[in-house]
N, C-alpha and C positions, 0 to 999 in steps of 0.2 A: 570528134570524139573527145569528150572531156573527162576530167578526173585523173586521179593518180594512175589507175590501171591503163587508161588510154595513153597517157604520157609514156608509161613504161613500154607498152607495145610498140608505139611509134618510135621510141628511142632504140629499142632492140632491133627493129627492122632497119632503121636508118643506119645504125652503127654497123650492122652486118653488111649492108650494101656498100657503105663507105669502106669498110675493111676489104671487101672483095674488089672494089674499084681501085683503091689506092695501093694496097700492099699485096693483095691476093690472098689474104688470110684475115681471120677475125681475131678478136681479143678474148674470146670466151663470152659467156652470156652476160655477166656483170660488166665486163669491159665494153662490150658492144652497147649495152644500155647506157653506160656513162658517156661514151663518145657520142652516141645518138642524141642524148638529152642536151649535152653541151653544144653539139652541132646544131640542134634545133634552135637553141638560143642565138647562136652565131648567125645561122641562116635567117631567122626572124628579124634580127637586128639589121643585117645587111640588105635583105630583100623586101621585108615587110609584106605587102600584098602584091608583089610583082607577078607571081604566078597566077595565070588565069584559072588553072585547074584548082578547084576548091575542095573542101572536105578532107577526108583521110588521105587521098592520093596527093593533094597539094601539100599537106603537112609532111608526108613522107619525103616528097621531092625536096622541099625546103630544108628539112632536117638532114637529108643525105648530102645535099650540096654544102651545107654548113659543116657537117662532119668531115667531108673531104677537105675543105679549107682548113679545118682544125688539124687534121692529120698532116697536111702539108706544112703548116706552121710548126708543128711538133717535130717533123723530120728536119726542118731547117735548124732547130735549136739543138737537136741531138747529133 
């Protein structure tokens, strides 16, 4: 899924999932999107094309894993 709208949708889903997995709560719509997008960048940098599942599902998995890592690092700092 390409484009800005696709990135926002994947970011929102990944941020929501990461919030549920890591802390049990989300950060609101904009916070979830921000965490998901940055998490997608982190996940893409760390994993590249490691996940066999491609397409939208692969993007969401990669972004969610990256967002969970991001939330873990943030929790260490705070």
